[in-house]
Kinemage of the C-alpha trace (Angstrom):
@kinemage 1
@onewidth
@group {chain A} dominant
@subgroup {mainchain}
@vectorlist {calphas} color= white
{ca met a 1} P -0.468 13.675 -17.719
{ca ser a 2} L -3.002 12.277 -20.167
{ca met a 3} L -6.441 11.077 -19.127
{ca gln a 4} L -5.284 7.552 -19.902
{ca ala a 5} L -2.546 7.894 -17.284
{ca asn a 6} L -5.114 9.294 -14.861
{ca thr a 7} L -7.328 6.287 -15.525
{ca lys a 8} L -4.482 3.874 -14.814
{ca his a 9} L -3.744 5.660 -11.544
{ca leu a 10} L -7.437 5.609 -10.657
{ca leu a 11} L -7.704 1.873 -11.316
{ca leu a 12} L -4.542 1.098 -9.361
{ca arg a 13} L -5.931 2.863 -6.299
{ca thr a 14} L -9.613 1.974 -6.523
{ca gly a 15} L -8.910 -1.599 -7.617
{ca phe a 16} L -5.828 -3.650 -8.325
{ca gly a 17} L -4.733 -2.163 -11.606
{ca pro a 18} L -6.322 -2.014 -15.057
{ca ala a 19} L -7.699 -5.182 -16.605
{ca pro a 20} L -7.166 -6.108 -20.276
{ca thr a 21} L -10.840 -5.457 -20.983
{ca asp a 22} L -10.851 -1.925 -19.532
{ca pro a 23} L -11.441 1.067 -21.830
{ca asp a 24} L -8.843 3.826 -22.113
{ca glu a 25} L -10.917 6.104 -19.902
{ca val a 26} L -12.959 5.240 -16.810
{ca glu a 27} L -15.069 7.752 -14.907
{ca val a 28} L -15.224 7.907 -11.115
{ca ser a 29} L -19.022 7.914 -11.333
{ca thr a 30} L -18.867 4.610 -13.227
{ca leu a 31} L -16.839 2.985 -10.456
{ca leu a 32} L -19.172 4.330 -7.770
{ca gly a 33} L -22.329 3.463 -9.682
{ca val a 34} L -21.844 -0.303 -9.752
{ca glu a 35} L -24.432 -2.215 -7.745
{ca ala a 36} L -23.433 -4.167 -4.662
{ca ser a 37} L -21.292 -7.230 -5.248
{ca arg a 38} L -22.963 -10.535 -4.603
{ca pro a 39} L -22.292 -11.764 -1.065
{ca ile a 40} L -19.876 -14.594 -0.397
{ca asp a 41} L -21.923 -17.729 0.156
{ca val a 42} L -19.533 -20.659 0.221
{ca val a 43} L -19.815 -22.016 3.777
{ca glu a 44} L -22.747 -23.149 5.887
{ca arg a 45} L -23.236 -22.636 9.598
{ca ile a 46} L -22.176 -25.523 11.804
{ca arg a 47} L -24.318 -25.754 14.921
{ca pro a 48} L -22.454 -26.291 18.212
{ca gly a 49} L -24.958 -29.025 19.073
{ca glu a 50} L -23.707 -31.111 16.159
{ca leu a 51} L -20.537 -31.951 18.088
{ca thr a 52} L -22.171 -35.029 19.553
{ca asn a 53} L -19.258 -37.457 19.833
{ca glu a 54} L -15.520 -37.716 19.257
{ca ser a 55} L -15.684 -39.074 15.702
{ca lys a 56} L -18.274 -36.475 14.730
{ca arg a 57} L -16.154 -33.765 16.325
{ca lys a 58} L -13.102 -34.750 14.279
{ca glu a 59} L -15.201 -34.814 11.122
{ca leu a 60} L -16.556 -31.337 11.812
{ca ile a 61} L -13.077 -29.977 12.564
{ca gln a 62} L -11.991 -31.160 9.115
{ca gln a 63} L -15.106 -29.567 7.655
{ca ile a 64} L -14.297 -26.260 9.351
{ca arg a 65} L -10.723 -26.376 8.049
{ca ala a 66} L -12.027 -26.935 4.532
{ca gln a 67} L -14.441 -24.025 4.978
{ca val a 68} L -11.591 -21.691 5.938
{ca leu a 69} L -9.890 -22.409 2.610
{ca lys a 70} L -13.151 -22.107 0.632
{ca leu a 71} L -13.850 -18.761 2.246
{ca asn a 72} L -10.470 -17.380 1.213
{ca gln a 73} L -10.875 -18.708 -2.315
{ca gly a 74} L -14.396 -17.286 -2.500
{ca trp a 75} L -13.269 -13.769 -1.706
{ca met a 76} L -10.337 -13.986 -4.121
{ca lys a 77} L -12.847 -14.596 -6.930
{ca leu a 78} L -14.707 -11.411 -6.043
{ca leu a 79} L -11.513 -9.381 -5.640
{ca thr a 80} L -10.497 -10.237 -9.197
{ca ala a 81} L -13.838 -9.291 -10.759
{ca pro a 82} L -13.206 -5.954 -12.577
{ca glu a 83} L -16.872 -4.970 -12.558
{ca ser a 84} L -16.958 -4.683 -8.744
{ca arg a 85} L -13.386 -3.539 -8.107
{ca leu a 86} L -14.075 -0.427 -6.015
{ca arg a 87} L -16.597 -2.125 -3.732
{ca glu a 88} L -14.219 -5.038 -3.173
{ca lys a 89} L -11.286 -2.673 -2.607
{ca met a 90} L -13.390 -0.836 -0.038
{ca thr a 91} L -14.434 -4.151 1.525
{ca leu a 92} L -10.732 -4.964 1.894
{ca phe a 93} L -10.128 -1.510 3.376
{ca trp a 94} L -12.900 -1.975 5.963
{ca his a 95} L -11.722 -5.541 6.633
{ca asp a 96} L -8.461 -3.988 7.824
{ca his a 97} L -10.109 -1.036 9.593
{ca phe a 98} L -12.622 -3.232 11.457
{ca ala a 99} L -10.077 -6.032 11.876
{ca cys a 100} L -11.757 -9.195 13.144
{ca arg a 101} L -10.553 -12.766 13.481
{ca val a 102} L -12.759 -15.659 14.551
{ca arg a 103} L -12.560 -19.444 14.347
{ca ala a 104} L -16.047 -19.977 12.916
{ca pro a 105} L -15.937 -19.609 9.105
{ca phe a 106} L -19.667 -18.877 8.889
{ca leu a 107} L -19.332 -15.927 11.273
{ca ala a 108} L -16.309 -14.677 9.304
{ca gln a 109} L -18.305 -14.931 6.075
{ca gln a 110} L -21.220 -13.078 7.664
{ca asn a 111} L -18.880 -10.342 8.923
{ca asn a 112} L -17.316 -9.933 5.483
{ca asn a 113} L -20.720 -9.619 3.844
{ca val a 114} L -21.704 -6.858 6.273
{ca leu a 115} L -18.604 -4.930 5.209
{ca arg a 116} L -19.367 -5.569 1.535
{ca glu a 117} L -23.006 -4.518 1.798
{ca his a 118} L -22.170 -1.165 3.392
{ca ala a 119} L -18.694 -0.624 1.906
{ca leu a 120} L -19.862 2.351 -0.175
{ca gly a 121} L -22.995 3.170 1.789
{ca asn a 122} L -23.344 5.095 5.023
{ca phe a 123} L -20.673 4.909 7.725
{ca arg a 124} L -23.313 5.319 10.451
{ca thr a 125} L -25.080 2.205 9.190
{ca leu a 126} L -21.803 0.359 8.688
{ca leu a 127} L -20.576 1.159 12.197
{ca thr a 128} L -23.869 0.123 13.784
{ca ser a 129} L -24.052 -3.071 11.740
{ca ile a 130} L -20.468 -4.138 12.390
{ca ser a 131} L -20.841 -3.314 16.106
{ca lys a 132} L -23.766 -5.735 16.265
{ca asp a 133} L -22.025 -8.331 14.116
{ca pro a 134} L -21.588 -11.664 15.957
{ca ala a 135} L -18.002 -12.147 14.799
{ca met a 136} L -17.005 -8.716 16.096
{ca leu a 137} L -18.869 -9.176 19.379
{ca gln a 138} L -17.090 -12.472 19.903
{ca phe a 139} L -13.667 -11.192 18.838
{ca leu a 140} L -13.815 -8.214 21.208
{ca asn a 141} L -15.420 -10.118 24.069
{ca asn a 142} L -18.704 -8.230 24.260
{ca gln a 143} L -20.471 -11.574 24.589
{ca gln a 144} L -19.070 -11.488 28.142
{ca asn a 145} L -19.956 -7.824 28.790
{ca lys a 146} L -22.563 -7.863 31.584
{ca lys a 147} L -23.759 -5.309 34.107
{ca asp a 148} L -22.216 -7.164 37.052
{ca ser a 149} L -18.849 -7.531 35.283
{ca pro a 150} L -18.446 -5.014 32.440
{ca asn a 151} L -15.831 -5.845 29.799
{ca glu a 152} L -14.235 -2.722 28.322
{ca asn a 153} L -12.516 -4.319 25.324
{ca phe a 154} L -15.220 -3.674 22.735
{ca ala a 155} L -15.953 -0.133 23.928
{ca arg a 156} L -12.267 0.800 23.918
{ca glu a 157} L -11.603 -0.425 20.372
{ca val a 158} L -14.769 1.159 18.979
{ca met a 159} L -13.434 4.555 20.021
{ca glu a 160} L -9.678 4.102 19.657
{ca leu a 161} L -9.506 2.208 16.357
{ca phe a 162} L -12.900 2.498 14.661
{ca thr a 163} L -14.068 6.093 15.187
{ca leu a 164} L -12.638 8.871 17.375
{ca gly a 165} L -8.960 7.947 17.662
{ca arg a 166} L -6.768 8.464 20.702
{ca gly a 167} L -6.997 11.762 22.542
{ca asn a 168} L -10.685 12.305 21.796
{ca tyr a 169} L -12.146 10.368 24.731
{ca ser a 170} L -11.261 9.565 28.340
{ca glu a 171} L -10.952 6.419 30.422
{ca ser a 172} L -14.228 7.325 32.108
{ca asp a 173} L -15.839 7.467 28.647
{ca ile a 174} L -14.613 3.906 28.016
{ca lys a 175} L -16.125 2.711 31.284
{ca ala a 176} L -19.442 4.407 30.523
{ca ala a 177} L -19.524 3.025 26.978
{ca ala a 178} L -18.762 -0.477 28.237
{ca arg a 179} L -21.771 -0.229 30.552
{ca ala a 180} L -23.921 0.991 27.649
{ca phe a 181} L -22.881 -1.984 25.485
{ca thr a 182} L -23.763 -4.561 28.156
{ca gly a 183} L -26.310 -7.016 26.834
{ca trp a 184} L -25.123 -6.778 23.226
{ca ala a 185} L -24.534 -10.416 22.293
{ca phe a 186} L -25.463 -13.049 19.730
{ca asn a 187} L -27.228 -16.373 19.611
{ca pro a 188} L -24.597 -19.082 18.917
{ca leu a 189} L -27.271 -21.357 17.417
{ca ser a 190} L -28.615 -18.860 14.882
{ca gly a 191} L -25.589 -16.567 14.509
{ca glu a 192} L -27.836 -13.525 14.976
{ca phe a 193} L -27.493 -10.438 17.170
{ca val a 194} L -29.533 -10.426 20.378
{ca phe a 195} L -30.025 -7.830 23.083
{ca arg a 196} L -30.054 -9.421 26.532
{ca asp a 197} L -31.979 -6.977 28.662
{ca lys a 198} L -31.358 -8.904 31.897
{ca val a 199} L -27.599 -8.310 31.736
{ca his a 200} L -27.820 -4.731 30.430
{ca asp a 201} L -26.835 -1.885 32.734
{ca gly a 202} L -29.696 0.568 32.414
{ca gly a 203} L -28.289 2.984 34.964
{ca val a 204} L -27.274 6.624 34.488
{ca lys a 205} L -23.980 7.133 32.657
{ca thr a 206} L -21.897 10.147 31.663
{ca phe a 207} L -20.381 9.783 28.198
{ca leu a 208} L -18.568 12.452 26.153
{ca gly a 209} L -19.939 15.149 28.438
{ca lys a 210} L -23.561 14.027 28.362
{ca thr a 211} L -25.496 12.217 31.085
{ca gly a 212} L -28.381 9.782 30.713
{ca arg a 213} L -29.486 6.160 30.701
{ca phe a 214} L -27.576 5.450 27.516
{ca asn a 215} L -27.510 2.180 25.584
{ca gly a 216} L -25.146 1.041 22.844
{ca asp a 217} L -27.053 2.759 20.031
{ca asp a 218} L -26.941 6.026 21.997
{ca val a 219} L -23.168 5.717 22.390
{ca ile a 220} L -22.671 5.142 18.663
{ca ser a 221} L -24.862 8.131 17.867
{ca met a 222} L -22.898 10.390 20.239
{ca ile a 223} L -19.588 9.194 18.786
{ca leu a 224} L -20.822 10.112 15.314
{ca asp a 225} L -21.951 13.517 16.573
{ca lys a 226} L -18.279 14.321 17.156
{ca arg a 227} L -16.498 15.846 14.155
{ca ala a 228} L -13.380 14.028 15.332
{ca thr a 229} L -14.913 10.819 13.980
{ca ala a 230} L -15.319 12.286 10.491
{ca thr a 231} L -11.734 13.567 10.624
{ca phe a 232} L -10.407 10.210 11.829
{ca ile a 233} L -12.080 8.290 8.984
{ca ala a 234} L -11.220 10.903 6.352
{ca glu a 235} L -7.555 10.747 7.345
{ca lys a 236} L -7.553 6.950 7.276
{ca val a 237} L -9.081 6.969 3.786
{ca tyr a 238} L -6.701 9.660 2.536
{ca cys a 239} L -3.604 7.860 3.832
{ca his a 240} L -4.746 4.603 2.259
{ca phe a 241} L -5.752 5.891 -1.164
{ca val a 242} L -3.472 8.911 -1.665
{ca asp a 243} L -0.384 9.150 0.545
{ca val a 244} L 0.755 7.876 3.933
{ca lys a 245} L 1.743 11.479 4.725
{ca pro a 246} L -1.453 13.334 5.672
{ca asp a 247} L -2.329 16.578 3.924
{ca arg a 248} L -4.215 18.492 6.615
{ca asp a 249} L -6.054 20.846 4.233
{ca ala a 250} L -7.291 18.019 2.011
{ca ile a 251} L -8.306 15.908 5.006
{ca glu a 252} L -10.197 18.752 6.658
{ca thr a 253} L -12.087 19.397 3.408
{ca leu a 254} L -12.965 15.722 3.131
{ca ala a 255} L -13.954 15.493 6.802
{ca lys a 256} L -16.185 18.568 6.615
{ca his a 257} L -18.219 17.230 3.708
{ca phe a 258} L -18.229 13.694 5.142
{ca tyr a 259} L -19.709 15.005 8.390
{ca glu a 260} L -22.216 17.260 6.648
{ca ser a 261} L -23.406 14.378 4.437
{ca asp a 262} L -24.148 12.343 7.589
{ca tyr a 263} L -21.269 10.030 6.722
{ca ser a 264} L -21.862 9.109 3.082
{ca ile a 265} L -18.951 6.837 2.139
{ca ser a 266} L -19.631 7.069 -1.598
{ca gly a 267} L -19.729 10.850 -1.229
{ca leu a 268} L -16.391 10.800 0.586
{ca met a 269} L -14.829 8.614 -2.103
{ca lys a 270} L -16.260 10.692 -4.959
{ca glu a 271} L -14.766 13.845 -3.492
{ca leu a 272} L -11.408 12.206 -2.834
{ca leu a 273} L -11.160 10.638 -6.298
{ca thr a 274} L -11.970 13.891 -8.076
{ca met a 275} L -9.542 16.059 -6.094
{ca asp a 276} L -6.531 17.435 -7.949
{ca ile a 277} L -4.280 16.196 -5.149
{ca phe a 278} L -5.310 12.595 -5.837
{ca tyr a 279} L -3.842 12.808 -9.355
{ca asp a 280} L -0.781 14.818 -8.375
{ca glu a 281} L 2.405 13.446 -9.936
{ca arg a 282} L 4.018 12.899 -6.526
{ca his a 283} L 1.227 10.505 -5.553
{ca arg a 284} L 1.704 8.149 -8.496
{ca gly a 285} L 3.598 4.992 -7.695
{ca asn a 286} L 4.296 6.162 -4.128
{ca arg a 287} L 2.399 3.429 -2.280
{ca ile a 288} L 3.687 -0.102 -1.577
{ca lys a 289} L 1.152 -2.759 -2.515
{ca ser a 290} L -0.012 -5.008 0.286
{ca pro a 291} L 0.401 -8.749 -0.422
{ca val a 292} L -3.272 -9.138 -1.322
{ca glu a 293} L -3.106 -6.097 -3.607
{ca leu a 294} L 0.009 -7.480 -5.315
{ca leu a 295} L -1.520 -10.931 -5.729
{ca thr a 296} L -4.839 -9.600 -6.990
{ca gly a 297} L -2.973 -7.294 -9.361
{ca phe a 298} L -1.213 -10.267 -10.973
{ca leu a 299} L -4.577 -11.943 -11.553
{ca thr a 300} L -6.450 -8.820 -12.651
{ca gln a 301} L -3.859 -7.508 -15.099
{ca thr a 302} L -3.217 -10.821 -16.845
{ca gly a 303} L -6.653 -12.390 -16.525
{ca gly a 304} L -4.814 -15.442 -15.216
{ca val a 305} L -6.064 -18.379 -13.157
{ca phe a 306} L -3.934 -20.427 -10.765
{ca glu a 307} L -3.842 -24.129 -11.576
{ca asn a 308} L -3.708 -24.961 -7.865
{ca pro a 309} L -6.509 -23.220 -5.887
{ca asp a 310} L -4.295 -23.250 -2.777
{ca ala a 311} L -1.567 -21.215 -4.512
{ca pro a 312} L -3.041 -17.784 -3.650
{ca ile a 313} L -3.338 -18.813 0.004
{ca phe a 314} L 0.293 -19.963 0.028
{ca ile a 315} L 1.350 -16.581 -1.387
{ca gln a 316} L -0.707 -14.736 1.230
{ca arg a 317} L 0.975 -16.772 3.968
{ca ala a 318} L 4.449 -16.270 2.555
{ca leu a 319} L 3.972 -12.503 2.364
{ca gly a 320} L 2.155 -12.112 5.681
{ca gln a 321} L -1.422 -11.134 4.777
{ca val a 322} L -3.954 -13.954 4.912
{ca leu a 323} L -7.526 -12.861 4.272
{ca phe a 324} L -9.781 -13.237 7.341
{ca phe a 325} L -6.735 -13.564 9.614
{ca pro a 326} L -5.493 -10.078 10.582
{ca pro a 327} L -2.737 -10.284 13.219
{ca asn a 328} L -4.724 -8.299 15.793
{ca val a 329} L -7.516 -5.746 16.200
{ca gly a 330} L -5.179 -3.051 14.865
{ca gly a 331} L -5.094 -4.758 11.471
{ca trp a 332} L -2.137 -5.331 9.189
{ca pro a 333} L 0.979 -3.182 8.778
{ca ala a 334} L 1.228 -0.706 5.934
{ca gly a 335} L 3.834 0.842 3.692
{ca thr a 336} L 7.376 -0.285 4.426
{ca gly a 337} L 5.978 -2.660 7.051
{ca trp a 338} L 5.295 -5.062 4.173
{ca ile a 339} L 8.873 -5.192 2.966
{ca asp a 340} L 11.959 -6.919 4.309
{ca ser a 341} L 14.779 -8.709 2.482
{ca ser a 342} L 12.964 -12.066 2.495
{ca ser a 343} L 9.552 -10.790 1.392
{ca leu a 344} L 11.037 -8.568 -1.322
{ca thr a 345} L 13.030 -11.482 -2.746
{ca phe a 346} L 9.872 -13.581 -2.851
{ca arg a 347} L 7.838 -10.761 -4.410
{ca leu a 348} L 10.364 -10.308 -7.212
{ca ala a 349} L 10.539 -14.065 -7.852
{ca leu a 350} L 6.767 -14.525 -8.121
{ca pro a 351} L 6.307 -13.605 -11.819
{ca ser a 352} L 8.792 -16.240 -12.927
{ca ala a 353} L 7.232 -18.807 -10.608
{ca met a 354} L 3.757 -18.084 -11.964
{ca phe a 355} L 4.445 -17.618 -15.679
{ca asp a 356} L 7.607 -19.711 -16.176
{ca gln a 357} L 6.267 -22.414 -13.868
{ca thr a 358} L 9.441 -22.584 -11.841
{ca glu a 359} L 9.287 -24.139 -8.382
{ca ile a 360} L 9.387 -21.606 -5.581
{ca asn a 361} L 12.006 -22.118 -2.898
{ca ile a 362} L 10.491 -20.602 0.203
{ca glu a 363} L 8.813 -21.832 3.353
{ca ala a 364} L 5.628 -19.964 4.250
{ca lys a 365} L 5.605 -19.789 8.024
{ca asp a 366} L 2.419 -20.336 9.981
{ca asp a 367} L 1.163 -17.591 12.289
{ca gly a 368} L 1.192 -19.660 15.471
{ca asp a 369} L -2.585 -20.224 15.464
{ca val a 370} L -3.252 -23.961 15.396
{ca asn a 371} L -6.830 -23.241 14.319
{ca asn a 372} L -5.751 -21.415 11.173
{ca ala a 373} L -6.231 -23.964 8.408
{ca thr a 374} L -4.378 -21.769 5.918
{ca asn a 375} L -1.149 -22.656 7.752
{ca thr a 376} L -1.186 -26.034 6.024
{ca ala a 377} L -2.168 -24.833 2.544
{ca gly a 378} L 0.937 -25.679 0.554
{ca ala a 379} L 1.804 -25.092 -3.087
{ca arg a 380} L 5.368 -25.550 -4.256
{ca arg a 381} L 4.352 -24.751 -7.815
{ca leu a 382} L 2.453 -21.524 -8.412
{ca ser a 383} L 1.655 -22.025 -12.099
{ca met a 384} L -0.920 -19.673 -13.575
{ca arg a 385} L -2.813 -20.128 -16.849
{ca val a 386} L -2.893 -16.971 -18.972
{ca asp a 387} L -4.214 -16.379 -22.484
{ca trp a 388} L -1.061 -14.700 -23.785
{ca ala a 389} L -2.406 -14.619 -27.340
{ca leu a 390} L -5.331 -12.487 -26.159
{ca leu a 391} L -2.973 -10.057 -24.427
{ca ala a 392} L -0.802 -9.970 -27.557
{ca lys a 393} L -3.805 -8.741 -29.553
{ca lys a 394} L -4.134 -5.785 -27.194
{ca phe a 395} L -0.502 -4.895 -26.604
{ca gly a 396} L 1.502 -6.442 -29.464
{ca gly a 397} L 1.739 -6.209 -33.209
{ca asp a 398} L 4.353 -3.487 -33.620
{ca gly a 399} L 7.504 -5.435 -32.796
{ca thr a 400} L 9.343 -6.112 -29.567
{ca pro a 401} L 10.361 -2.555 -28.501
{ca ala a 402} L 6.862 -1.160 -29.005
{ca thr a 403} L 5.235 -4.187 -27.366
{ca val a 404} L 7.456 -3.828 -24.307
{ca asp a 405} L 6.634 -0.125 -24.123
{ca asn a 406} L 2.903 -0.924 -24.310
{ca ile a 407} L 3.160 -3.550 -21.570
{ca glu a 408} L 5.213 -1.213 -19.378
{ca ala a 409} L 2.648 1.567 -19.728
{ca tyr a 410} L -0.076 -0.917 -18.779
{ca leu a 411} L 1.634 -2.566 -15.793
{ca leu a 412} L 3.761 0.069 -14.072
{ca pro a 413} L 2.440 3.108 -12.191
{ca gln a 414} L 5.437 5.136 -13.380
{ca pro a 415} L 7.910 4.648 -16.239
{ca ser a 416} L 10.969 2.574 -15.422
{ca thr a 417} L 14.533 3.471 -16.350
{ca glu a 418} L 15.870 3.200 -19.883
{ca ala a 419} L 18.352 0.599 -18.654
{ca asn a 420} L 15.504 -1.566 -17.319
{ca arg a 421} L 13.543 -1.057 -20.506
{ca asn a 422} L 16.477 -2.197 -22.640
{ca met a 423} L 16.959 -5.220 -20.390
{ca val a 424} L 13.312 -6.205 -20.840
{ca arg a 425} L 13.489 -5.681 -24.605
{ca lys a 426} L 16.554 -7.882 -24.826
{ca tyr a 427} L 14.958 -10.620 -22.728
{ca ala a 428} L 11.616 -10.515 -24.549
{ca gly a 429} L 13.248 -10.199 -27.971
{ca lys a 430} L 14.436 -13.798 -27.814
{ca ser a 431} L 10.945 -15.013 -28.585
{ca gly a 432} L 9.344 -16.690 -31.537
{ca ser a 433} L 5.893 -15.123 -31.329
{ca glu a 434} L 4.174 -11.959 -30.211
{ca ala a 435} L 2.424 -13.886 -27.433
{ca glu a 436} L 5.807 -15.041 -26.154
{ca val a 437} L 7.113 -11.471 -26.261
{ca val a 438} L 4.163 -10.393 -24.112
{ca arg a 439} L 4.678 -13.259 -21.662
{ca lys a 440} L 8.361 -12.518 -21.190
{ca ala a 441} L 7.744 -8.780 -20.948
{ca cys a 442} L 5.193 -9.372 -18.187
{ca ile a 443} L 7.601 -11.615 -16.297
{ca ala a 444} L 10.421 -9.081 -16.489
{ca leu a 445} L 8.353 -5.964 -15.801
{ca met a 446} L 6.398 -7.519 -12.915
{ca ala a 447} L 9.735 -8.498 -11.354
{ca leu a 448} L 10.854 -4.860 -11.200
{ca pro a 449} L 10.643 -2.936 -7.916
{ca glu a 450} L 8.353 -0.426 -9.651
{ca tyr a 451} L 5.629 -3.073 -9.917
{ca gln a 452} L 5.559 -3.341 -6.119
{ca met a 453} L 4.119 0.164 -6.074
{ca ser a 454} L 0.720 1.571 -6.949
């Protein structure tokens, strides 16, 4: 495969596909070398004390609902910025790994910015920071974890889902860790982490075979001392960016260097993205795009902008992945878990709805959470503005068959069938301008099953 094909594969996995402004070749070091994305800063903290009376309470509830929508829209803008694609893709990865769902938009924004800041930094720092994050502490009930009544929820998930994985700790380890995390809380007025010494259990504990008066930082350090943590994260990264079927040799190589680097995430990603196995032919177009990846791909690859700012939220709802609202602490499904007959039909109809401005005929169900303001974000028309003339300058100029071939090579992770190609040429050929050829080719090619893959 040519380097250009390698670049397309790289950009599909480390971002959401190539953008029209991308060069023919992109180096891994270039993707890793981009400075941190700017934090999301679209909502302000609402103090609990401001709920002074019934009318004020109703006003603030409406304000919170508006903030939920602004927060989603704010992250979508960053996700579609080509210059920060890998950091935002990694932020999305960690958003699923450290799944967290809270009612307070400011805490959700703060949590997301912690993930963004450390997305390509050090996993030790990321784990410590997210473990002390107010949204996470609230979501996993550590605010209620006190020495007289230890709550094991946070301790259990830290080991089972965030670090070691099942089979690498015992129930007694969970109980000891829960005691160590007592006193980890946050100030609801300031939204900042606090350590409440009076409710901390400072007694002797035995955790992962060691005994001492451990606190939460000690527990995190001992978890990271275990090579099982490096293996667990390396496998999660491999299965997300390469193949859902683990390759034990590749994962062990990644885990070894990840552990020896003291958990450098950028080092882990550099090694993964320069491995031969990453570019292997069998790993091209073998991964089903999540709804957010599909949606962001539409925007990134066309440079388009939705006319209705609620349209992306409606699409997320309809396809079952609303940013900031994972279904549970285990995160979202993956692979074939994204596809059923209804969602596939909607996915294939989206290009026509966006670029032909047809009205979509689907009801996006709410998730049962009355506090989720995205449940009411409606958009029957999903029209997107695209500069088709600009895309025609890049991909057109040689007639319909060649233009279709250029668009196909740009959009699809793998070539389609000759029958599909002829169908697209016939459909796009009924156009009066090169820009119209490009528009129709995008509609037809993005409606193919192949476009659902990365």
